C-alpha positions as CSV (number, residue, x, y, z in Angstrom):
1,V,104.5,223.8,193.7
2,G,104.1,227.3,192.5
3,P,104.3,230.6,194.4
4,V,100.5,230.5,195.0
5,N,100.6,226.8,196.3
6,E,99.2,225.5,193.0
7,W,100.2,222.2,191.4
8,R,100.6,221.8,187.7
9,F,101.2,218.5,186.0
10,V,103.1,217.5,182.9
11,H,102.7,213.9,181.8
12,A,105.7,212.9,179.6
13,H,104.6,209.7,178.0
14,G,104.5,208.2,174.5
15,M,106.7,209.9,171.9
16,S,108.1,212.6,174.2
17,Y,111.5,212.6,176.0
18,F,114.1,210.0,175.2
19,P,116.0,210.3,178.5
20,N,119.1,208.5,177.3
21,A,119.7,211.0,174.5
22,S,117.9,214.1,175.8
23,E,119.1,214.3,179.4
24,A,120.2,217.9,178.9
25,Y,116.5,218.8,178.5
26,L,115.7,217.2,181.8
27,Y,118.3,219.4,183.5
28,Q,117.0,222.5,181.7
29,W,113.4,221.7,182.5
30,R,114.1,221.4,186.3
31,E,116.3,224.5,186.3
32,E,113.6,226.6,184.5
33,V,110.8,225.6,186.8
34,E,112.9,226.0,190.0
35,S,114.3,229.3,188.9
36,Q,110.7,230.6,189.1
37,G,110.4,229.6,192.7
38,C,108.4,226.5,192.0
39,G,109.0,222.9,193.2
40,F,109.7,220.3,190.5
41,V,108.9,216.7,191.4
42,V,109.6,213.8,188.9
43,T,107.9,210.5,189.7
44,T,107.7,207.0,188.2
45,M,106.1,203.8,189.3
46,L,107.7,200.6,188.0
47,R,106.6,197.0,188.2
48,D,108.0,193.5,188.4
49,A,109.9,193.0,185.1
50,I,108.6,189.7,184.0
51,G,105.0,190.5,185.1
52,H,105.2,193.7,183.1
53,T,106.3,191.9,180.0
54,I,103.5,189.3,180.4
55,S,100.9,192.1,180.9
56,Q,102.2,193.8,177.7
57,T,101.4,190.6,175.7
58,K,97.7,191.5,175.8
59,G,98.8,194.0,173.0
60,M,99.3,191.1,170.6
61,I,95.5,190.4,170.6
62,K,94.5,193.4,168.5
63,P,97.0,193.0,165.7
64,N,96.4,189.3,166.0
65,V,100.0,188.2,166.1
66,T,101.6,185.2,167.7
67,L,103.7,185.4,170.9
68,D,106.8,184.7,168.8
69,Q,106.0,187.6,166.5
70,F,105.1,189.9,169.5
71,M,108.3,189.1,171.3
72,S,110.6,188.9,168.3
73,Y,112.0,192.5,168.7
74,L,113.5,191.4,172.0
75,E,115.7,188.8,170.3
76,P,119.3,190.0,170.6
77,E,119.8,190.4,166.8
78,N,116.9,192.9,166.7
79,Y,118.5,195.3,169.2
80,N,117.7,198.5,167.2
81,Q,114.1,197.8,166.2
82,R,110.8,199.1,167.4
83,G,108.4,196.5,168.7
84,L,104.8,196.2,169.4
85,F,105.5,197.0,173.1
86,V,108.4,198.4,175.1
87,T,109.9,197.0,178.3
88,Q,110.3,199.3,181.3
89,L,114.1,199.5,180.9
90,D,113.9,200.4,177.2
91,Y,111.0,202.8,177.8
92,L,113.0,204.7,180.5
93,L,116.0,204.9,178.2
94,Y,114.6,205.2,174.7
95,N,110.8,205.8,175.1
96,M,109.0,204.6,172.1
97,G,112.0,205.0,169.8
98,P,114.2,202.2,168.5
99,R,115.3,199.8,171.2
100,N,119.0,200.2,172.0
101,E,120.1,201.7,168.7
102,Y,123.6,202.0,170.1
103,N,123.7,198.2,170.9
104,A,124.7,198.8,174.5
105,T,125.1,195.7,176.7
106,R,122.4,194.9,179.2
107,E,124.7,195.9,182.0
108,E,125.3,199.3,180.4
109,K,121.6,199.8,179.9
110,V,120.9,199.0,183.5
111,R,123.7,201.3,184.7
112,R,122.5,204.1,182.5
113,A,118.8,203.7,183.6
114,V,119.8,203.8,187.3
115,E,121.9,206.8,186.6
116,I,118.9,208.6,185.0
117,L,116.6,207.6,187.9
118,Q,119.1,208.9,190.5
119,R,119.8,212.2,188.7
120,H,116.3,213.1,187.7
121,F,113.6,211.2,189.6
122,D,112.5,212.4,193.0
123,V,110.0,209.6,193.7
124,V,110.6,206.0,192.4
125,S,108.1,203.4,193.4
126,L,107.9,199.7,192.6
127,G,104.5,198.4,192.1
128,D,102.8,199.6,195.3
129,Y,100.2,202.1,194.4
130,D,99.2,202.8,198.0
131,I,102.8,203.8,198.9
132,F,103.1,205.9,195.8
133,A,99.8,207.7,196.5
134,D,100.8,208.3,200.1
135,I,104.0,209.9,199.0
136,I,102.2,212.1,196.5
137,H,99.6,213.1,199.2
138,K,102.4,214.1,201.6
139,I,104.2,216.1,198.9
140,T,101.1,218.0,197.7
141,G,99.1,218.1,200.9
142,W,96.1,216.7,199.0
143,L,93.6,214.4,200.7
144,P,93.2,210.9,199.3
145,E,90.4,210.3,196.8
146,K,88.8,207.1,195.5
147,I,90.3,206.4,192.1
148,T,88.2,204.4,189.6
149,E,90.2,201.5,188.1
150,S,90.8,201.9,184.4
151,N,93.1,200.4,181.8
152,V,92.3,197.0,183.1
153,F,92.4,193.9,180.8
154,G,89.3,191.7,181.2
155,G,90.4,188.8,179.0
156,D,92.5,185.8,179.6
157,L,96.2,185.3,178.9
158,N,97.1,181.6,178.6
159,Y,100.6,180.5,177.9
160,S,102.5,177.2,177.8
161,Y,105.5,176.6,180.0
162,A,107.7,177.1,177.0
163,E,106.1,180.4,176.1
164,L,106.4,181.7,179.7
165,Q,110.1,180.6,179.7
166,K,110.6,182.6,176.5
167,I,109.1,185.7,178.0
168,K,111.3,185.3,181.1
169,D,114.5,184.6,179.1
170,L,114.1,187.6,176.8
171,T,113.1,189.9,179.6
172,E,116.2,188.8,181.6
173,A,118.5,189.0,178.6
174,N,117.2,192.6,177.8
175,G,118.3,193.7,181.3
176,D,114.9,194.4,182.8
177,V,115.2,191.9,185.7
178,A,118.6,193.3,186.7
179,F,117.2,196.8,186.4
180,I,114.3,196.1,188.8
181,D,116.7,194.3,191.1
182,A,118.9,197.4,191.1
183,V,115.8,199.6,191.9
184,K,114.9,197.3,194.8
185,H,118.4,197.5,196.2
186,L,118.7,201.3,195.8
187,Y,115.2,202.4,196.8
188,Y,113.9,199.7,199.0
189,G,117.0,198.3,200.8
190,H,116.5,195.0,199.1
191,L,119.1,192.4,200.5
192,E,120.2,195.0,203.1
193,H,120.1,192.3,205.7
194,L,122.9,190.4,203.9
195,V,125.3,193.3,204.1
196,S,124.6,194.5,207.6
């Protein structure tokens, strides 16, 4: 929030920041804004890892590729390639750049992504738009408005058991499931009942 109680938005998406390699810019950006007496709030909303990958497969319809072709970049030997889509973990770390060009282990990728979230993100939400919107309304003081749904896929996605298993296995092997589990634990007290 600026000195005159005005909100300005920056939507960093697509070929913008590569947080794993450009973290220094994130520190500078916050410092520059806050040095002017303004608030700086960084948010993200994540989704279930496997559900996210499944939803991304609708992107194979336009280039008319098979599921194997669409998912091939997630195969371990293709660790430094760009694919037709990006998982949430890879997007947070590498944006739309080559996936894992340093060939980090999935554990290292998860550790680094959580580190970036904790250092730079003020609001982290996991698939609950209503909670996310409520937090934003509290921060900004805005009143809720009806949002028209957009970016909704109206077709059908039909997969065999073997195809769904492949999506699940590659998403898990990439580290996305472990990443979302870590987010649940850190931000939602997931499994807290087991340690109390």
